[in-house]
C-alpha positions in Angstrom: -17.6 12.7 1.0 -17.0 8.8 2.6 -13.3 7.9 1.7 -11.9 4.3 2.5 -8.8 3.8 3.8 -6.1 3.5 1.8 -3.4 1.4 3.9 -2.5 -1.6 2.7 -3.6 -4.7 3.5 -2.5 -7.1 1.1 -1.3 -10.5 2.2 3.0 -9.8 2.9 4.7 -12.0 0.8 1.9 -13.6 -1.1 2.9 -14.1 -4.6 -0.2 -12.5 -6.4 0.7 -14.5 -9.8 0.3 -17.7 -8.4 -2.6 -20.1 -8.8 -5.6 -19.4 -7.3 -9.2 -17.6 -7.6 -9.3 -13.9 -6.6 -12.5 -12.1 -6.1 -11.7 -8.6 -7.3 -13.9 -5.3 -7.0 -13.3 -2.1 -8.9 -15.1 1.3 -8.3 -15.3 4.2 -10.5 -14.2 7.4 -9.0 -16.4 9.1 -6.6 -18.7 5.8 -7.1 -20.2 7.9 -9.9 -23.3 5.5 -11.9 -22.5 5.4 -15.2 -22.7 1.8 -15.9 -26.3 1.5 -16.7 -29.3 1.3 -13.5 -30.8 -1.5 -11.7 -34.2 -1.9 -12.6 -37.6 -3.7 -12.4 -39.2 -5.8 -9.7 -40.2 -9.0 -11.1 -41.7 -11.1 -8.6 -39.5 -14.2 -10.3 -36.0 -12.7 -10.7 -36.2 -9.3 -8.9 -34.5 -6.5 -9.8 -31.7 -6.7 -12.5 -28.9 -4.5 -14.0 -29.1 -2.7 -17.2 -26.0 -2.1 -19.0 -25.6 1.1 -20.9 -23.4 1.7 -23.8 -20.4 2.5 -21.3 -21.7 -0.6 -19.2 -21.3 -2.9 -22.5 -17.9 -1.7 -23.3 -16.9 -2.6 -19.8 -18.1 -6.0 -20.5 -16.3 -6.6 -23.1 -13.1 -5.4 -22.0 -13.1 -7.9 -19.3 -14.2 -10.5 -21.4 -11.0 -9.8 -23.1 -8.5 -10.6 -19.6 -8.0 -14.2 -21.1 -6.8 -13.4 -24.5 -4.4 -10.4 -22.9 -3.5 -13.1 -20.8 -3.6 -17.1 -21.2 -3.3 -18.1 -18.0 -6.2 -16.4 -16.9 -10.0 -18.1 -16.8 -12.7 -15.6 -16.0 -16.0 -16.9 -13.5 -18.8 -15.4 -12.4 -19.2 -11.5 -13.2 -21.3 -8.6 -12.3 -21.5 -5.0 -13.7 -23.1 -2.6 -11.2 -24.2 1.0 -11.8 -20.4 2.2 -10.2 -18.8 -0.7 -9.7 -17.7 -4.3 -11.1 -17.4 -8.0 -9.1 -15.8 -10.4 -10.7 -13.7 -13.7 -10.1 -10.5 -14.2 -11.8 -8.6 -17.5 -11.8 -4.9 -17.3 -12.4 -3.5 -21.0 -13.8 0.0 -22.3 -13.4 2.9 -20.5 -15.2 3.7 -20.8 -18.8 6.9 -18.1 -19.3 8.7 -18.1 -15.9 7.5 -14.9 -14.5 3.6 -14.8 -15.3 2.1 -11.6 -14.9 0.4 -10.8 -11.1 -3.6 -9.9 -10.6 -2.4 -6.5 -10.4 -1.0 -6.0 -13.4 -3.9 -7.5 -15.3 -6.4 -5.2 -13.5 -4.1 -2.1 -14.3 -4.3 -3.4 -18.0 -7.8 -3.5 -17.7 -8.2 0.1 -15.9 -6.4 1.3 -18.9 -7.8 -0.6 -21.9 -11.4 0.7 -20.3 -10.2 4.2 -19.6 -8.6 4.7 -23.4 -12.2 3.4 -24.7 -13.8 5.9 -22.2 -12.2 8.9 -23.7 -13.0 8.1 -26.9 -16.4 7.4 -26.4 -16.8 11.2 -24.7 -14.8 12.8 -27.7 -17.2 10.3 -30.2 -20.3 9.4 -28.3 -20.7 12.3 -25.9 -20.2 9.9 -22.9 -20.4 12.3 -19.6 -16.8 13.0 -18.6 -15.2 11.5 -15.4 -13.5 13.2 -12.8 -10.0 13.5 -13.1 -9.9 9.3 -13.7 -12.4 7.2 -14.3 -11.4 4.0 -12.1 -11.1 5.0 -8.4 -7.4 3.8 -7.0 -6.4 0.5 -6.6 -9.2 -2.2 -6.1 -10.2 -4.9 -3.6 -9.6 -8.7 -3.7 -10.0 -11.7 -1.5 -8.0 -15.2 -2.3 -10.8 -17.8 -2.3 -9.7 -20.4 -0.4 -12.1 -23.4 -0.7 -15.3 -24.1 -2.3 -17.9 -22.9 0.2 -16.1 -19.6 0.0 -16.3 -19.6 -4.0 -20.1 -20.5 -3.6 -20.8 -17.5 -1.5 -18.5 -15.4 -3.4 -20.8 -16.4 -6.5 -24.0 -16.1 -4.9 -22.8 -12.8 -3.2 -22.0 -11.4 -6.9 -25.1 -13.2 -9.0 -27.9 -11.5 -6.1 -25.7 -7.8 -6.2 -28.7 -6.4 -8.1 -31.2 -7.5 -5.9 -29.3 -5.6 -2.8 -28.7 -3.0 -4.5 -30.9 -0.7 -2.6 -29.0 -1.5 0.8 -25.3 -2.3 -1.2 -22.5 -0.3 0.6 -21.3 1.0 -3.0 -24.9 2.7 -3.7 -23.7 6.1 -2.3 -27.1 7.2 -3.0 -28.8 5.0 -0.7 -26.1 3.8 2.1 -22.6 4.8 3.5 -20.9 2.0 5.7 -18.7 -0.7 6.0 -17.7 -2.1 2.9 -18.5 -5.0 1.2 -15.5 -7.2 2.2 -16.2 -6.6 5.6 -19.6 -7.3 5.3 -19.3 -10.7 3.3 -16.0 -11.8 5.1 -16.3 -10.3 8.9 -16.9 -13.7 10.7 -13.9 -15.2 8.6 -11.1 -12.6 9.6 -10.0 -12.7 5.9 -10.5 -9.1 4.5 -7.8 -8.5 2.3 -7.6 -4.8 0.4 -5.4 -4.0 -2.9 -2.0 -2.1 -2.1 -3.4 1.3 -4.1 -0.8 2.7 -6.4 -1.3 5.2 -9.1 -0.3 3.1 -11.7 -3.6 0.5 -11.2 
């Protein structure tokens, strides 16, 4: 099975609680497609992502991030069959030590995992293999408006490109999306995977 390198490429000495915009991708364990399907070939809008009840649950918890972390604002977001893309903006600190991006993702993973476990028991959702989410997550610090535009466009067009998406293990195994998206910019970064996140 295809596995990504687990080494950390996070920026050393960078404060991930500092103000900024972060492009985040989180994948399901073993790339299981459990959030819905990419369907249709509408000539005007192309394929689109249709969420199932699990995907709707994921969307609901993502939307609650600003309630839990008041200094956070959400931007473009997309749920795909086995991963999510989102842009998170962290605004200035309000109480001395602000939560880091990693802590926010940890909270999101914990809440969605707990909800999913309830769904397995109450709604017959398929059980997940050991854990719902893959260890760690992938992030990119957005540095300027041009990059932000490219990332927003990439997220929005993700369903259209699902057939060749690196996360679509049924169709393609290859270079991860960050390498592909930022390969000419030398700005690829990966979060440090930990057991808690």
